[in-house]
C-alpha positions in Angstrom: -34.3 1.1 39.2 -35.9 3.2 42.0 -39.2 4.2 41.7 -38.8 7.7 43.2 -40.7 10.7 41.3 -38.8 13.8 40.3 -40.1 16.4 38.4 -38.8 17.4 34.6 -38.7 20.4 32.9 -38.3 20.4 29.0 -36.1 23.7 28.6 -37.3 23.7 24.8 -41.2 23.6 25.5 -40.9 25.6 29.0 -42.9 22.9 30.5 -42.8 21.3 34.0 -44.1 17.9 34.2 -44.0 16.5 38.0 -44.2 13.6 39.7 -42.7 10.9 36.9 -40.6 8.2 38.1 -37.0 7.8 37.6 -37.7 4.5 35.4 -40.0 6.4 32.9 -37.2 9.3 32.8 -35.1 7.0 31.5 -37.4 5.2 29.2 -37.9 8.4 27.8 -34.5 9.3 27.5 -33.8 6.6 26.0 -36.7 7.2 23.2 -34.9 10.8 22.5 -38.1 12.2 24.4 -35.0 14.2 26.8 -32.5 16.0 25.8 -29.3 16.9 27.7 -30.5 20.8 28.0 -33.4 19.5 30.3 -33.8 19.9 34.1 -34.8 17.4 37.0 -35.5 17.8 40.5 -36.4 15.3 43.3 -40.5 15.9 44.1 -41.1 18.7 45.9 -37.6 20.2 45.9 -36.5 23.6 44.8 -33.1 22.4 43.1 -32.9 21.8 39.1 -30.0 20.0 38.0 -29.2 18.9 34.3 -30.0 15.8 33.7 -26.6 14.7 32.3 -26.2 14.7 36.4 -28.2 11.7 37.1 -26.3 8.8 35.8 -28.8 7.1 35.1 -30.4 9.5 32.7 -27.3 10.2 31.3 -26.0 7.0 30.5 -29.7 6.9 28.7 -29.6 9.7 26.5 -29.1 9.1 22.9 -26.5 11.7 20.3 -29.1 14.1 18.6 -30.3 17.5 17.7 -34.0 19.0 19.3 -36.4 18.8 16.4 -39.4 21.2 16.3 -42.7 19.2 18.2 -44.9 17.1 16.7 -48.3 18.5 15.1 -50.0 15.5 13.7 -52.1 15.3 17.0 -51.2 11.6 17.1 -50.8 10.5 21.0 -47.6 9.4 22.1 -48.3 7.1 24.9 -47.7 7.2 28.2 -46.0 10.7 28.1 -48.9 12.1 25.8 -51.0 11.1 28.7 -49.1 13.1 31.5 -49.0 15.9 29.2 -52.7 16.1 28.8 -53.4 15.9 32.4 -51.0 18.9 33.0 -52.1 21.2 30.4 -54.8 21.3 27.3 -52.1 22.7 25.4 -49.1 20.9 26.1 -47.2 20.1 23.6 -45.0 16.9 22.6 -41.5 16.8 21.8 -39.4 14.7 19.7 -35.7 14.4 19.4 -34.3 13.9 15.9 -31.1 11.6 15.4 -29.3 13.0 12.8 -28.6 10.6 9.9 -25.5 9.2 9.3 -24.4 9.7 5.7 -22.5 6.5 4.7 -18.3 7.2 4.6 -17.5 7.2 0.8 -14.7 5.1 0.5 -11.3 6.5 -0.8 -8.1 5.3 -1.8 -5.0 7.4 -1.9 -3.1 6.3 -4.9 0.2 8.4 -4.3 1.7 5.7 -2.5 0.7 3.0 -5.3 2.3 5.2 -7.8 5.3 5.5 -5.8 5.5 2.3 -5.6 4.6 1.7 -9.1 7.5 4.0 -10.1 10.3 2.0 -7.9 9.3 -1.4 -9.5 9.8 0.1 -13.0 13.4 1.2 -11.9 14.5 -1.6 -10.1 13.5 -3.8 -13.2 15.3 -1.8 -15.7 18.5 -1.8 -13.2 18.3 -5.4 -13.1 17.1 -6.0 -16.6 20.6 -4.3 -17.8 22.6 -6.2 -15.1 21.2 -9.4 -16.1 21.9 -8.7 -19.9 24.6 -6.3 -20.1 26.7 -5.5 -23.4 30.4 -6.5 -22.9 31.4 -5.1 -25.7 30.5 -3.1 -28.7 31.2 -5.8 -30.9 30.8 -5.5 -35.0 27.0 -6.3 -36.5 26.7 -9.7 -38.1 26.5 -9.7 -41.9 24.5 -13.2 -42.2 22.4 -15.0 -39.2 22.2 -14.1 -35.6 24.3 -13.6 -32.7 25.2 -16.0 -30.3 23.6 -16.8 -26.6 26.4 -16.7 -24.7 24.9 -19.2 -21.6 26.8 -21.8 -20.9 29.8 -20.9 -23.1 33.2 -19.3 -21.6 33.3 -15.3 -22.5 36.3 -13.6 -23.3 36.8 -10.0 -24.0 39.1 -8.0 -26.0 38.6 -4.1 -25.5 39.6 -1.4 -27.8 43.2 -1.0 -25.7 43.8 -4.5 -26.5 43.3 -5.7 -22.8 41.5 -9.1 -22.5 38.5 -10.1 -19.7 37.5 -13.4 -18.7 33.8 -13.4 -18.2 31.0 -11.2 -19.7 31.9 -7.8 -18.3 34.8 -5.7 -19.0 35.6 -4.9 -15.3 38.9 -4.8 -13.2 38.3 -8.2 -11.3 38.0 -10.0 -14.8 40.8 -8.4 -16.7 43.8 -11.1 -17.4 47.5 -9.9 -17.1 48.4 -11.4 -20.6 47.4 -13.4 -23.3 49.5 -16.3 -21.8 47.6 -15.6 -18.6 44.0 -15.5 -20.3 44.5 -18.9 -22.2 46.1 -20.7 -18.6 42.4 -19.6 -17.0 40.4 -20.7 -19.8 42.6 -24.3 -20.0 41.4 -24.9 -16.2 38.1 -24.2 -17.1 38.1 -26.4 -20.1 39.6 -29.2 -18.1 36.7 -29.0 -15.2 34.3 -29.3 -17.8 32.1 -31.7 -18.6 31.9 -32.0 -21.5 33.9 -29.4 -24.7 33.3 -26.1 -23.8 32.3 -23.8 -25.9 34.3 -20.1 -26.0 32.7 -16.9 -27.4 35.5 -14.2 -28.7 33.8 -11.0 -28.1 36.4 -8.2 -29.3 35.7 -4.7 -29.6 35.1 -3.7 -33.1 37.9 -1.2 -33.6 40.2 -3.7 -32.0 43.4 -4.8 -34.2 42.7 -8.0 -36.4 46.1 -9.1 -35.9 45.8 -9.5 -32.0 41.9 -10.7 -32.8 43.4 -13.7 -34.7 46.4 -14.5 -32.3 43.7 -14.7 -29.8 41.6 -17.2 -31.9 44.9 -19.1 -32.5 46.1 -19.6 -29.0 42.4 -20.4 -28.1 42.5 -23.5 -30.6 45.4 -25.0 -29.2 43.6 -25.9 -25.8 42.3 -29.2 -25.0 38.3 -29.6 -24.0 37.5 -27.1 -26.2 34.2 -27.0 -28.3 33.7 -24.0 -30.7 35.6 -20.6 -30.9 33.2 -18.6 -32.1 33.6 -14.4 -32.7 30.3 -12.6 -31.1 28.8 -10.1 -32.7 25.7 -8.1 -32.7 22.6 -9.5 -34.1 21.9 -7.7 -37.6 19.1 -5.3 -37.1 
């Protein structure tokens, strides 16, 4: 850096210090002894400028606020020596750096709550789809209901319509008992072992129609057990 002499005016103390090198001023700026409100000028000049207009000083200024002058009487190195030479009553200034309060960690729980509710709704819906109630069947008198896994499901609703599968939906409806029997026969022929069939008949379905369905299924080859689906007894 240059060793040219400059004058420094400390605005907060209304004091002027002459013949200070730029290197010393930079040092004081880095130590926090000079603020952005202070003024400098080339030694011998009458034109004062802000320290922020001197690139070397502006780059060295810390961010802080002016504090009250120290009164403990302790020397402050080179700066105190210069101040003592100019006036016995010269006061020293310091810059108090504001302490940074540690940022408190906060977490916004709103997105997590939204995601939780969405997952809850998703699992409720998928659980209903994975475990459908295909038909309102009678409650079991003895024992427990059968697990449909791996078995052919046949449904009979309260209107006497037949369905092949585990849902009473339009795409699963059979046009007649003959059409239903033919489809079950094809599935049984393709099975590598006797295929069990569960007949879930609506509890208001006609007994005669249920018996006719069971008898018709009994004549199909490669069928295992033909069972009636019931609701597990509570």
